[in-house]
C-alpha positions in Angstrom: -0.2 -0.1 -0.3 2.7 2.4 1.0 4.2 1.4 -2.6 0.9 2.3 -4.4 0.2 6.0 -2.4 0.4 8.9 -4.2 2.1 6.8 -7.3 1.2 7.3 -11.0 -1.1 4.5 -10.8 -3.0 5.8 -8.3 -3.6 8.9 -10.5 -4.7 6.6 -13.4 -6.7 4.3 -11.6 -8.8 7.1 -9.9 -9.2 9.2 -12.9 -9.9 6.5 -15.0 -12.9 5.2 -12.7 -14.0 8.3 -11.5 -14.6 9.9 -15.4 -15.8 5.9 -16.4 -18.1 6.4 -13.3 -19.5 9.5 -14.8 -20.1 8.3 -18.0 -21.7 4.7 -17.1 -23.8 7.3 -15.1 -25.2 9.7 -17.8 -24.9 7.7 -21.1 -27.7 5.4 -21.6 -30.2 7.4 -18.6 -32.7 8.9 -21.7 -32.9 5.5 -23.0 -32.9 3.7 -19.6 -36.1 5.7 -18.6 -37.8 5.3 -21.7 -37.3 1.5 -21.6 -39.5 2.0 -18.0 -41.8 3.8 -20.0 -41.5 7.5 -19.2 -42.1 10.1 -21.8 -39.2 12.0 -23.6 -41.2 14.8 -21.6 -40.6 13.5 -18.6 -37.0 12.9 -18.8 -36.5 16.3 -20.4 -37.7 17.3 -17.1 -35.8 15.3 -15.0 -32.5 16.1 -16.4 -33.4 19.9 -16.3 -34.1 19.9 -12.7 -30.9 17.5 -12.1 -28.8 20.3 -14.1 -30.7 22.8 -11.9 -29.8 21.8 -8.7 -26.2 21.2 -9.7 -26.5 24.9 -10.6 -27.6 25.9 -7.5 -25.0 23.7 -5.5 -21.6 24.7 -6.9 -20.7 27.4 -4.1 -21.9 24.8 -1.5 -19.3 22.7 -2.8 -16.7 25.2 -3.2 -17.3 26.3 0.3 -17.1 22.7 2.2 -14.0 22.0 -0.3 -12.2 25.2 1.4 -13.5 24.7 5.0 -13.1 20.9 5.4 -10.7 20.0 3.3 -10.7 18.7 -0.9 -9.4 15.4 -0.4 -11.6 14.7 2.9 -15.3 16.1 1.1 -14.6 14.4 -2.6 -14.6 11.1 -0.2 -17.9 12.0 0.8 -19.2 13.1 -2.0 -18.4 9.9 -3.9 -19.9 8.0 -0.5 -23.3 9.9 -0.6 -23.0 8.6 -4.8 -23.3 5.6 -3.9 -26.1 5.8 -1.5 -27.4 7.9 -4.6 -27.0 5.1 -6.9 -28.7 2.6 -4.9 -31.9 5.0 -4.1 -32.5 5.9 -8.5 -32.3 1.9 -8.4 -34.6 1.2 -6.3 -37.1 4.3 -6.9 -40.5 3.7 -7.3 -41.5 6.9 -9.9 -40.8 9.8 -11.5 -40.4 12.0 -8.5 -38.1 9.2 -6.4 -35.8 8.8 -9.7 -35.5 12.7 -9.8 -34.4 13.2 -6.3 -31.8 10.7 -6.6 -30.7 11.6 -9.8 -30.6 14.7 -9.0 -28.4 14.2 -6.0 -25.7 11.6 -7.9 -25.8 14.4 -10.8 -24.8 17.4 -8.0 -22.6 15.0 -6.6 -20.7 14.2 -9.9 -20.2 17.6 -11.0 -19.6 18.6 -7.4 -16.5 16.7 -7.7 -15.5 17.1 -11.2 -14.0 20.6 -10.3 -12.2 19.2 -7.6 -10.6 16.4 -9.7 -9.0 18.9 -12.0 -7.2 20.7 -8.7 -6.2 17.2 -7.9 -4.5 16.9 -11.4 -2.6 20.3 -10.9 -1.5 19.7 -7.7 0.2 16.0 -8.2 3.7 15.3 -8.3 2.7 14.8 -12.0 2.5 16.4 -15.4 -1.5 17.9 -15.3 -1.6 16.2 -19.3 -0.6 12.8 -17.9 -2.9 12.1 -15.5 -5.9 13.8 -16.7 -5.2 12.1 -19.8 -6.8 8.9 -17.7 -10.0 10.7 -17.3 -10.6 10.9 -21.4 -9.7 7.3 -21.7 -11.9 6.2 -19.0 -14.8 8.2 -19.8 -14.4 6.8 -23.4 -14.4 3.4 -22.4 -17.3 3.5 -19.6 -19.8 4.9 -22.7 -18.5 1.1 -24.2 -19.0 -0.9 -21.3 -22.3 0.7 -20.3 -23.7 -0.3 -24.0 -22.2 -3.6 -23.4 -23.7 -4.2 -20.4 -26.8 -2.9 -21.2 -27.3 -5.4 -24.1 -25.5 -8.1 -22.7 -27.3 -7.9 -19.0 -30.1 -5.4 -17.6 -30.4 -1.5 -17.8 -30.2 -2.0 -14.8 -26.9 -3.5 -14.7 -25.0 -0.1 -15.7 -26.2 1.1 -12.4 -24.6 -1.8 -10.5 -21.6 -1.2 -12.2 -21.4 2.3 -11.4 -21.4 1.3 -7.5 -18.4 -0.8 -8.6 -16.3 1.8 -10.5 -17.5 4.9 -7.7 -15.7 2.0 -5.3 -12.7 1.9 -6.9 -12.4 5.7 -7.3 -13.0 6.1 -3.4 -10.4 3.4 -2.9 -7.6 5.3 -5.4 -8.7 8.6 -3.3 -7.5 7.3 -0.6 -4.1 7.0 -1.8 -4.2 10.4 -2.9 -2.6 13.3 -1.2 -2.2 16.3 -1.9 1.2 18.4 -2.2 2.6 19.8 1.4 1.7 23.6 0.5 -1.9 22.4 1.5 -1.0 21.2 5.1 1.1 24.6 4.9 -1.9 27.0 4.5 -4.1 25.1 6.9 -1.8 26.4 10.0 -3.0 29.9 8.5 -6.2 30.0 9.8 -8.7 32.5 7.7 -12.3 33.2 7.6 -14.1 31.2 4.9 -16.3 34.0 2.8 -16.7 34.4 -0.8 -17.0 38.2 -0.1 -13.9 38.7 -1.8 -14.9 36.7 -4.8 -17.8 39.1 -5.5 -15.1 41.8 -5.2 -12.6 40.7 -7.6 -13.7 41.9 -11.2 -11.1 40.2 -13.4 -12.4 36.5 -11.6 -16.1 37.6 -12.4 -15.6 38.8 -16.0 -13.8 35.7 -16.8 -16.1 33.1 -15.1 -19.0 35.1 -16.8 -16.9 34.8 -20.7 -15.9 31.1 -19.5 -19.4 30.2 -18.8 -21.0 31.7 -22.3 -19.0 29.9 -24.5 -18.9 26.9 -22.2 -22.7 26.9 -22.5 -22.5 26.8 -26.5 -20.3 24.3 -26.8 -22.4 22.1 -24.2 -25.3 22.6 -26.4 -23.2 20.3 -28.8 -23.4 17.3 -26.2 -27.4 17.6 -27.3 -27.8 18.2 -30.2 -24.7 17.6 -32.6 -25.9 14.1 -33.3 -28.7 15.0 -34.7 -27.4 18.4 -37.1 -25.0 15.8 -38.5 -27.9 13.1 -39.0 -29.7 16.2 -40.7 -27.0 16.9 -42.7 -27.2 13.5 -44.5 -24.9 11.0 -42.4 -26.4 7.7 -41.0 -27.1 7.5 -37.3 -24.4 5.0 -37.2 -21.5 7.4 -38.7 -23.0 10.5 -36.9 -22.4 7.9 -33.3 -19.1 7.4 -34.8 -17.9 10.9 -34.9 -19.2 11.5 -31.9 -17.2 8.9 -30.6 -14.2 9.7 -31.9 -14.3 12.9 -30.7 -13.9 12.1 -27.5 -10.0 10.5 -28.5 -9.1 13.2 -30.3 -8.9 15.6 -26.9 -6.4 13.2 -25.6 -3.1 13.7 -26.8 -4.6 17.8 -26.4 -4.4 16.6 -22.5 -1.6 14.3 -22.5 1.2 17.4 -24.0 -0.9 20.2 -22.4 2.2 21.0 -20.0 4.2 22.3 -23.9 1.7 24.9 -24.1 0.1 25.7 -20.8 2.2 27.4 -19.0 3.5 28.8 -22.2 1.6 30.7 -24.4 0.1 34.2 -22.9 -3.4 33.1 -21.3 -5.3 35.8 -23.3 -4.4 33.6 -26.6 -5.4 30.0 -24.9 -8.5 32.2 -24.2 -9.6 33.7 -27.8 -8.4 30.4 -29.4 -11.0 27.7 -28.2 -13.6 31.0 -28.3 -12.9 31.5 -32.1 -12.9 28.0 -32.9 -16.2 27.5 -31.2 -17.3 30.6 -33.6 -15.8 28.5 -36.8 -17.3 25.6 -35.9 -21.1 26.6 -35.0 -20.5 29.4 -38.4 -19.8 26.1 -40.7 -23.2 24.5 -39.0 -25.4 27.2 -40.4 -24.2 27.7 -43.5 -24.7 25.4 -46.5 -21.2 23.4 -45.9 -19.7 19.9 -47.0 -21.1 17.5 -44.3 -17.2 16.6 -44.3 -16.0 19.8 -43.4 -18.8 19.6 -40.6 -17.3 16.1 -39.5 -13.9 17.7 -39.7 -15.0 20.8 -37.4 -16.8 18.4 -34.7 -14.1 16.1 -34.4 -11.8 19.4 -34.0 -13.9 21.1 -31.7 -16.4 18.9 -29.9 -14.6 17.9 -27.3 -11.0 19.7 -27.5 -12.2 23.3 -27.3 -14.4 22.6 -24.0 -11.2 20.9 -22.4 -9.0 23.6 -23.1 -11.6 26.1 -21.4 -11.3 24.0 -18.3 -7.0 24.1 -18.6 -7.5 28.1 -19.3 -10.0 28.2 -16.1 -7.1 26.0 -13.8 -4.7 28.4 -14.9 -6.2 31.7 -14.6 -7.8 31.1 -10.7 -4.1 29.4 -10.1 -2.7 32.1 -10.7 -5.5 35.4 -10.1 -6.6 34.4 -6.6 -5.2 33.1 -3.4 -4.5 29.3 -2.5 -7.5 29.3 0.1 -9.9 30.8 -2.9 -9.3 27.5 -4.4 -12.5 25.6 -3.9 -14.5 28.3 -4.0 -13.4 29.7 -7.5 -13.8 26.1 -8.9 -16.9 25.8 -7.6 -18.3 29.0 -9.3 -16.7 28.4 -12.7 -18.7 25.0 -13.5 -21.8 26.9 -11.9 -21.5 29.4 -14.5 -21.0 26.7 -17.3 -24.2 24.5 -15.9 -26.8 28.0 -16.1 -25.8 29.0 -19.1 -25.6 25.4 -20.8 -29.1 25.0 -19.4 -30.2 28.8 -20.4 -29.2 27.6 -24.1 -30.5 24.2 -23.7 -33.9 25.7 -22.7 -33.7 28.8 -25.9 -33.1 25.3 -28.2 -35.8 23.5 -27.1 -37.4 21.2 -30.2 -40.1 23.4 -30.9 -37.7 26.4 -31.5 -35.8 24.1 -33.6 -39.2 23.1 -35.5 -39.5 26.8 -36.3 -35.7 28.1 -37.6 -34.2 24.1 -37.9 -30.7 23.4 -36.8 -29.2 26.6 -39.0 -31.2 29.2 -37.2 -30.0 27.3 -34.0 -26.3 27.2 -35.3 -26.9 31.0 -36.1 -27.7 32.3 -32.8 -25.1 30.2 -31.1 -22.5 31.7 -33.5 -23.5 35.3 -32.8 -22.9 34.5 -29.4 -19.2 33.2 -29.3 -18.6 35.9 -31.8 -19.7 38.5 -29.0 -17.8 36.5 -26.3 -14.5 36.4 -28.6 -14.9 39.9 -28.8 -15.3 40.6 -24.9 -12.6 38.5 -24.4 -10.0 40.9 -25.6 -11.3 43.2 -23.2 -10.3 41.5 -19.7 -7.9 43.5 -18.4 -5.4 42.8 -15.8 -4.2 39.3 -17.0 -2.3 37.4 -14.4 0.9 37.0 -15.2 1.4 34.5 -12.1 4.6 33.1 -13.6 5.4 31.0 -9.5 2.5 29.4 -10.4 2.5 26.7 -13.3 -0.1 24.4 -12.7 0.6 22.0 -15.9 4.2 21.9 -15.2 5.5 18.9 -14.1 8.2 20.2 -11.4 5.5 22.1 -9.8 6.4 25.5 -8.2 5.4 26.2 -4.1 
């Protein structure tokens, strides 16, 4: 056990099993519920309520992580997920399904930002750790489909229980770097008030939230958009599956550019790519160009925005505020995602189609792209390089 403690294998397995749990739990949720004879409207309501609860809970997760410690609270959250999955399997009606699905999703979304923090505070390069999350997520999607068809829909969620237990075991072997222990000795009142007076931080999370909200629309509508452009369903599904894996090299080699390129470039680049992506979707472009942009942008831009957030926050705010800051960034993204999804409901699509929706989203991202150049007081933070393998204290 001593050899396993804080080893590369511990981080590798933690990220593989954690993100595998996320994909296992969420990938087939609509298929599972419709198989229980719930309508598409009921399924949509369940998912919307769960996302709304996640949005409300993000600041709370940031506060308790900051107050009681990231490792302890992440372990507690994963333990709550086990109870939530059992409740989800037991749930006799839509109300209880919504309650327990919401509990699990709240905990998953609440712990996800902390998993990014673990990667930046580990003894290893961020990309060498975080890439296993991408691999685990991709494998989880494949396992979910295989278990669903070979065994039963419920077996998928029993598999989630196994991967969460394994995640907790691996998390017990993770040790945050010594800086955390040193900082804990300096007692400071835990409050979000300093963040509310940090203008660059607030402007930053609004920009990232808008860009991420538009990007996340792709997770819902891009498969249908590609099929609407003439691709068969199996090819559209293959394109989406490959797009998940495309981000792996980007993560693995993140230390080559994330700590070296100017922050303004790192912010503007993914937002510009998202803008180009939706412009191509909106125009009568060849289907191969839409496929190419999907592969290049669907997951890579979201991952770059996450990494940019990690660097910006690490250089902009004090160490003691990391928990709260990483709690607010996903809350902003979830809020925009929920809002854009509402604006892009099927009734709107029936009136305007995917082209009109894409024009609208391209317009939003275009405005965000221009506003990104108005972000003043960009942090330099040369002493904080979260993606470099030699951590600078």
